[in-house]
N, C-alpha and C positions, 0 to 999 in steps of 0.2 A: 656251763662254760668250760669247766674242767674236763668234762667228757669230750667236748669238741676238740680241745687242745690235745688230749690223749689220742683221739682217733686221727687227728691230723698228723701227729708224730708217727703213729703206727703206719699210716699210708705213705708218708714221705721217707721214712727210714729205708725201705727196700730200694726206693728210687735213688737215694744218695749212695747206697752201697754199690750199685752197679752203674753209677753215673759216669764212668770213664772206660774208654777202650784204648788199647795199645795201637799206635800208629807207626808205620815204618815207611821212611822216605829213602829212596835210593836214587842218587843222581850221578851221571857220567861226567867226569872231570876232563874228558877229551885227551887224557895223557895215559891211558890204560890203567887208571885208578878210578875208584868209585868212592863217593861219600855216602855213608850210611848214618841216618839220623833217626833216633827213636824218641817218641814222646807219647804222652797220654792225651786223649781228646780234651782234657781240662787245661791243656797248655803246659802241664808239668813235664819236665824232662824225664827221660827213662834212664838216668845214669845208673850204672851197675847192672843193667840188663845184659844178658848173654847174647852175643852175636855169633852165629855159626854160618860158615859157608860150607854147603854140603853138595857133593857131586850128585847130579841127577840120576845117572844110571846105576852107579855102585853104592850109593848112599854113604860114601866115604866122607868123613869130616875133613875138609880141606884147611879150615882155620876156625879157631874158637877163641873169642876174646870178649871181655866185658866193656861196655860203653863207659868212657870217662865222665867226669863231672859235666863236661860240655854236651854230653849226649850225642856226640858226633865222632865217627871214625873215618879215616881215609885209608883205604886198602887197595892193594894191587888186584887187578881182575885176573882170576884163574884162567887157564887155557882150555879148560873143559867146561861143558854146560853145568851150571850150578844153580842152587837156590839159596837165598839169604833167609835165615830163620832168626827172628828176634824173640827171645824168651824173657818176659818181664815178670815171671813168677806164675803161681797157679792161676789158671784161667786167662792168662795174658800171654799168648803165644801167637805169632803171626809169621807168615812166610811169603816171599815174593820170588818170582823168577829173576835170575841174575842177568845183568847187562853183559853183552858180548864185548870182547876186546875189539880194537880197530881191525886187526887182521882176522878176526873170527876165531871160533873155537877149533881146536885141533881135530876133534872127532865129534860126531853128532850122536846124541842119545837116541835110542829107539823111540818112535812116536808114541807107543803105548805108555811108556814110562813118563814122558813129558806131559801127556794128557791126564794122567791120574792125579787126583788131589793129594796133598801131603797129609800125613797122619794128624798133624796139629790142627789143620783146618777142618778135617772131618770130625775131630773130637770137640772143637769149639762150637760147631753148629748146634748139636744137641744141647749143650750147656746154655747157649744163648736162647734157644727155643724154650727150654724149661724155665729159665728166668722170666722170659716174657710171658709165658702162660701163667706162671705163678703170680706175677704182678697183675695180669688181667683178672684172675680169680679174686685177688684181694680187692681190686677196684670194683668188681661186680658185687662182692659181699658188702663193701662200704655203701654202694648205691642202694642196695636192698635195705640195709640197716637204716639209712637216712630216710628212705621212702616210707618204711614202716613207722619210724619215729614221727615223721611229719603227719602221716595219716592218723595216727593215734592222737596227736595234739589237736588236729582239726576235729576229730570225732568228739573229744572231750569238750571243746569249745561249743560245738553244735548241741551237745547234750546239756551243757550249762545254759545255753541260750533258750532251749525249750523249757527248762525247769522254771 
């Protein structure tokens, strides 16, 4: 029984370690401001996470501020195309295209720049993939271990019944 509990803990621990992802919500307030809300998929707020508004073409940081305890910020919409980046710490960074003001942006960014994924998103995909593959191999190993263990138990019972 102790071995079972130990194996259960070994299998559940990696799942608990990566059991949350960072979520970014951007809503238009219809007064040339946006509300940015950060939270984790567990429902926990992302207070203290760094919010950056970054110009799409020049990569210039337009605004940089931490989320307060309420995990919500109300900010003025920039006049240039931008993206909102929420940085919740190592492995927890997400970005979204910014909402345009009512009058529209002053200038438009080149299409190639808008279509290219941000560095944060391209770095998080290999990390997520490696975590999922690692978890898959752990589960495969656990399945093989349990299968071999049960097969050996059945063989012992059959040998005992023949004797």
